[in-house]
C-alpha positions, 0 to 999 in steps of 0.5 A: 500499500502507497503512502499518501503524498503531500505535494506542498512539502518544501522538498516535494514542492521545490521537484515539482517547481522544477519538473514544471518549469518554474525553477529553471535548471539544468538536466541533472537537476531535473532528473533529480527532482523527476526522481523524488517524484516518481519515488513519490508514487511508488513509495511503500510498494514490493517493489521500493520499499522506501517511504518519504517520512516528512517529519524526519526531514522537518527534523533537520530543517528545525535544527538549522534553524533553532540551533545553527547561525551564520558565522559571516555576512552573505549576500542576503544574510548577516552574521548570526542569522539563524540558518534557513535552508534555501528552497534547493537546499531543502530538496537536498537536504530534505531528500537526504534525510527524508527517504528512509526504509518503511520497516526499519525507519533506517535513512535510504541514502547512505551517499550523497554527491552534490556538485554546485558552483562555489558561493551557493552555501556549500560550507553551510550545508555540509555544517548543518548536516555535520553538526546534526548527525553529531548532535541530533541524529540519535546516534550512540557514539556518532563519529564525524569526520570532515575528510581531505588529503591535507589537514588544512583543507580538511579543517576548512568545513570543520572550522565552520562548524566549530565556529556554528557551535560557539556562536550557538548558545545552545550547541555550546551547552552540548559539545565541547571544543578542543584543538581540531577535535569536538566532543559531545557531552552525552552522546559520546560522539566526536567530530574531527578533520581526517586527512593522511596526516592523521596519526591514529585512527583507533576506533574508527567508525564513521558515522558521517563522512564529510568529503568537501572539493573532492575534485581537489583529490589526486586519488579516492584514498580519503573516499576509501578510508570513510567507507570502509570504516562505515560497516557497522553503523545503522544509517551512515552517510558520506557526504561529497560536495564539490565544484567542478574540476579540471582533472578528468583522470581523478577520482571525482570526475569518476564519481561524476560521471557514475552519478550522471549515469545514476540520473540518467537510469543507466545504473541503479543505486537507490541508496546514492543521492545526486545532485548535479547543478550544471549547465546543459551541453549547448547552453552559451555561458554568456547569456546570464539566463543560464547561470541559474542552472550552476549557481542556484543561490548565488544568481538570484540576486543582482549582487551574485549576478554582478559577481558572476559577470565580472569573474566571466570578463576576467576569464576572457581577458585572461585565458589563463584564469579561464580554468579557474573560473569555469570551473569554480563559478559556472561549475563546468568540468575542464580537462586543462592542466596548468600548461596543458598540452592539449584541449581534450575536447579538440582531441576527442573530436579526432577520435574515429566515430561510425560517422567518421570511420578510422580509415583502412590502413594496409599497404600504405607507408608509415612513421614509427615513433618510439618512446623508450622507458629507462625500467618501469615507465610505459614503453610506447610506439605510435605508426603515424600514416600520412593520408592522401586526404591531407590528415595524419592516421595515429595508432599507438600501442604500449608495453609494461613490465610484468614484475612492475604491473602491480607498482605502477597500478598502485602508484598511479591509481591507474588501472593499467590491467585493465587496458592489458586485457582491452589489448592496448598494452602488452606486458613483458616479462621480467622488471624492465621492458624487453626491448626485443618485444618492442621491436618483434611487435613493430615487425610483425605489424608492418609484415601483417599490415603490409605498411612500408615503414619509412622510418622509425624515429628514435632517441638516442639517449635509450634506444642505441641497441634497438636502433642498431638491431633495426637498422641491421635489419634493413629499417631506416632508423632517424634519431630524433635529439630531445632538444627544443629546437628540434622537437618545438616545431613538431610539437607545435604543429601536432597540436595544430593538426588536432585543432584542424581536425586533421588526426584521427586516432582509435579512441585509444584509451592509453593515449587518451590518458596520455594526452590529458596528462601532457604539460608543455614547458616553454621557451624563449621565441614561442618554442615549447616540448613536452614537460615530462618532469611536470607531467604526473602520469605518463605521457610516453605515448605522447611522446612516441608521437611527437617523435613520429610527427617529426618527420611524417610531418614533413614528408607531403612538403619534402623539406630539408631534414635537419635530422641525423638518419641511419640507413637513409638520406634524410628528406 
């Protein structure tokens, strides 16, 4: 039997207003609201054994207004004012605490992901949630952790919560504040910041884990620590609040992608609440009417609009500021590192599709580029084919030593083993890459596909033996000095060809990963080189591609070469 539905409850009213268009929202907020309304219709049935308990939601709303005070001035509030949650926060908080199992009355949602632009009450929300679960959730000995990789970041939410306690006469009577720790006088609970610098986690048993700005986490370590410790709690909550970021290889982007798929219905996860406030794919960022989608609070006031207007102008006037403004103020994910080499949207546009299939390469001439590792890094090979239509087709393959595969997965946080299974990486025996396997791979592929290898381009620093052996087999071996005078123009030209859609690749995930990692080092006279020392993860497939492009880019133009060649006269 279903439960009667009160459509005027603030949580449900917001969902109705969004779905019926009275509140402007983006795709994923609409999907989240539709999910709530759909669940209301099926609540308490054999297929869906959760119900929406208004009183449980109201309890948190009341706690915020009675016990919590704003700790600083805002656009519409003053320091010391009671915390009255805005409508979108009533939806978020109400959903998290209102949905319960119809029999156990335990909370439905054990995880929550909120992604919204900055200055939209993220810290206030986290403080209210953490303090409620600490002081008013009816849990014995609740442990509340605000988590980050570094202590100072972990203290941001903790400090805000502590200030909220100190500003409330009622909370001060229940909670003792110490250095980086709050203790509840009656329920035995504690609240403290958690980071890798935390020395002891004796009795670690989180009731709530709060992760703020997850996009800044290079690994999922804090996430994993919190989740692994929650097994003995009846209704724990992992709450992630973040803006968008610029590392699509990081754990936050992966979580974001998963959450999008939950809302889209590709995955079913009834215990995960998701609210993603972002503009839609085709929205014009300069159209101020769209800003409410990613700034559900800030864009409601003229002062907020003026602030966003000013920030956008800064991004347009100073391209180096674009990344921060787009991710922080407009909640747009960017794949753009500091000094990032490639615009990854343009790179992805060069990937083969049904409408733009990868060409048939059998029998075509190609240039081979190699980037050979010292010991444990990837070794990569690129086959680059100048096509008759003026484009270049790129095929990449990499190698990794068997004895270091597990270590690299752990140190890099990258599932190289999956790429091995998919055939993009070959594992070689031992602790170092067997260059004979690399040599055999090049020869076997060229013979299998009847490719005419014009030149094999290598770095003398690490390829002396293989280059001599292949030269003895009749291959034209070209040394590519790893100096800016030799690599700057090919590095820039390869990028220009991508931006003009003159490159086509196979959507190789290893090459894509490396391309997103690549950063450049500037030199005088607008020269650049890939900067391996500043690249956090592997870029070896990109380096191999640049080595092949050094020669491939010259073939149609028949330019005179400055490169030393073994076994062939330079073009």
